[in-house]
C-alpha positions, 0 to 999 in steps of 0.5 A: 288573840285579844279574846284568849288574852282576856280569858286567860287573864280572867281565869288567873284573877279567879284563881289567884285570889284563893288560899289554902293552908294544911298541916298535921295537927294533935287533938285531944278528944274532951267529949261526945255529943249527939246531933240528930242521928249522928255522934260526934267527937268534940276536939280540942287542939293540943298546943298552940295554933300553928302560923299561917293558918287562914282562921286560927280560931276554927282550929282550937276546937272542932267536932269529928264524926266518931266513925272517922277516929276508929277505936278512939275514945274520950281522953284519947289524942289524935293526929289529924290532917287539917286543911283550910280553904278560902274561896276567891272574891267572886264566889264563896270567900269564907274560910272552910276547915276540913279535919280528916284522916284522924288516927290515934297518937 
C-alpha cells in the first residue's frame, strides 16, 4: 500500500507543476520571409496581450508557415488558436507557444 501511495504522489508532483494557457488571438500579417525551404508569414498581435499568458512576450510577434493560413497575404488579419504550455520542474520547464487553426478575420 505504501508503494502505491508513493507512486500516486510522485505522479501528482510531476504533473501538478505543469501549466497551460489558451485563447483565440487576432494577428496581422506584416511580411513574409524564407527560412531554408519554407516560407513564413511574420505575424504581429493586434491589440494587447491578454492577462494570464504564461510568456506574454512570445505572443507579440510570431512566425507562421504560409500554408497554415490559406489564401492569406501580407496585410490580412488572422484569428488563430494560441496555446502556451510550460513543462514541469523535472522535465523541460520552458514555455512553448503553438499557433494553429489560423483563418482570415
